C-alpha positions in Angstrom: -1.6 -2.1 2.9 -3.1 -1.6 6.3 -1.9 1.3 8.5 0.4 0.7 11.4 -2.5 1.1 14.0 -4.8 -0.8 11.8 -2.4 -3.8 11.6 -1.9 -3.4 15.4 -5.5 -3.7 16.2 -5.7 -6.9 13.7 -2.8 -8.3 15.9 -4.7 -7.4 19.1 -7.9 -8.9 17.8 -6.1 -12.1 16.8 -4.5 -12.3 20.3 -7.7 -11.8 22.1 -9.7 -14.3 20.1 -7.1 -16.9 20.7 -7.1 -16.1 24.5 -10.9 -16.0 24.6 -11.1 -19.4 22.7 -8.7 -21.1 24.8 -10.3 -19.8 28.1 -14.0 -20.9 26.7 -12.4 -24.3 25.7 -11.2 -24.9 29.4 -7.4 -24.8 28.4 -5.8 -24.4 31.9 -2.4 -23.7 30.4 -3.5 -20.5 28.6 -1.3 -17.5 29.5 -1.8 -13.9 28.0 1.9 -13.2 28.4 2.7 -15.9 26.1 0.2 -15.0 23.7 1.3 -11.6 23.7 5.1 -12.4 23.3 4.2 -14.8 20.4 1.9 -12.4 18.5 4.1 -9.3 19.0 7.3 -10.9 18.2 6.1 -11.6 14.7 5.5 -7.9 14.1 8.0 -6.0 16.1 9.6 -4.8 12.8 6.3 -3.8 11.3 4.4 -2.1 14.0 5.8 1.1 15.3 3.4 1.4 18.5 3.8 -2.0 20.1 2.9 -0.5 23.4 -0.4 0.6 22.1 -1.1 -3.0 20.9 0.0 -4.5 24.1 -2.1 -2.1 26.1 -5.2 -3.1 24.0 -4.7 -6.7 24.6 -3.9 -6.6 28.5 -6.7 -4.0 29.1 -9.3 -6.2 27.5 -7.9 -9.5 28.8 -8.0 -7.9 32.4 -11.4 -6.3 32.1 -13.5 -8.8 30.2 -16.1 -8.9 32.9 -16.5 -5.1 32.9 -16.5 -4.9 29.3 -19.3 -7.6 28.9 -21.2 -5.8 31.6 -21.4 -2.7 29.4 -22.0 -4.5 26.3 -25.1 -6.4 27.6 -27.5 -3.3 27.6 -26.1 -2.1 24.4 -27.5 -5.1 22.4 -30.1 -6.5 24.8 -31.8 -8.7 21.9 -28.5 -10.1 21.4 -27.3 -11.9 24.6 -23.4 -12.3 24.5 -23.5 -15.9 24.3 -25.3 -15.6 20.9 -22.9 -13.3 19.4 -19.9 -14.6 17.4 -16.7 -14.9 19.3 -15.1 -12.5 16.6 -17.7 -10.0 17.0 -17.6 -10.1 20.9 -14.1 -9.7 20.7 -14.2 -6.7 18.3 -16.9 -5.1 20.6 -14.8 -5.7 23.6 -11.5 -4.3 22.2 -13.3 -1.2 20.8 -15.1 -0.4 23.8 -11.9 -0.6 25.6 -10.1 1.7 23.2 -13.1 4.0 23.3 -13.5 4.4 26.9 -10.5 3.2 28.8 -7.6 4.5 26.7 -7.9 8.3 27.1 -4.3 8.6 26.8 -4.2 7.4 23.4 -6.2 10.3 22.2 -7.8 8.5 19.3 -10.9 10.1 18.1 -13.9 8.0 18.8 -14.9 8.1 15.1 -11.7 6.5 14.2 -12.2 3.8 16.8 -15.4 2.8 15.7 -14.6 2.9 11.9 -11.6 0.7 12.7 -14.0 -1.8 14.4 -16.2 -1.8 11.3 -13.3 -2.5 9.2 -12.1 -5.4 11.5 -15.8 -6.6 11.3 -15.8 -6.4 7.4 -12.4 -8.3 7.4 -13.1 -11.0 10.1 -16.8 -11.1 11.0 -19.8 -12.3 9.1 -21.8 -10.4 6.5 -23.8 -8.3 8.8 -21.0 -8.0 11.5 -19.9 -4.5 10.3 -23.6 -3.1 10.7 -24.0 -4.7 14.1 -20.7 -3.6 15.6 -21.2 0.0 14.2 -24.7 0.0 15.7 -23.5 -1.1 19.1 -20.5 1.1 19.2 -22.5 4.3 18.1 -25.1 3.5 20.9 -22.3 3.3 23.4 -20.7 6.5 22.1 -24.0 8.3 22.2 -25.1 7.2 25.7 -21.8 8.3 27.0 -21.7 11.6 25.1 -25.2 12.8 24.9 -24.3 16.3 24.4 -21.9 15.8 21.6 -24.4 13.2 19.9 -27.2 15.7 20.2 -25.0 18.4 18.5 -23.8 16.0 15.9 -27.4 15.1 15.1 -28.5 18.5 14.9 -25.5 19.4 12.5 -26.6 16.3 10.2 -30.2 17.3 10.0 -29.1 20.8 9.0 -27.1 19.4 6.3 -29.8 17.4 5.2 -32.1 20.4 5.0 -34.4 19.2 7.7 
């Protein structure tokens, strides 16, 4: 069974995918509040931290342009228009959680691992590797000192 936060991320991904799909399809009636209400109402007895899920959905929906601007240089050989909608939304959700939700105090490794699991569950065959690579690059660029230290520790473990 999925953990509570994992289920919350699945619900957030579903809501964001629907919102994105309807926006890109020209649905003038799309409202994020209605999507959130419908999706969260189904899980209000199951998910303990509905505020976390709602913050993810609202934050990503409100900052899609900024998140996409962050994504473009992270995977320059893959224009956003060529990335599947599900992978695109996993990346948006995870970037938002990594860099725009400091109060959640979720370790970056957990966020990246959760994104990889979402990609395995909902993406194509190679989605998880792509998601892991993009998010790993984003984290290393944002945290160069920690990344260098982690690389050094890994090299020492491997005896290099």
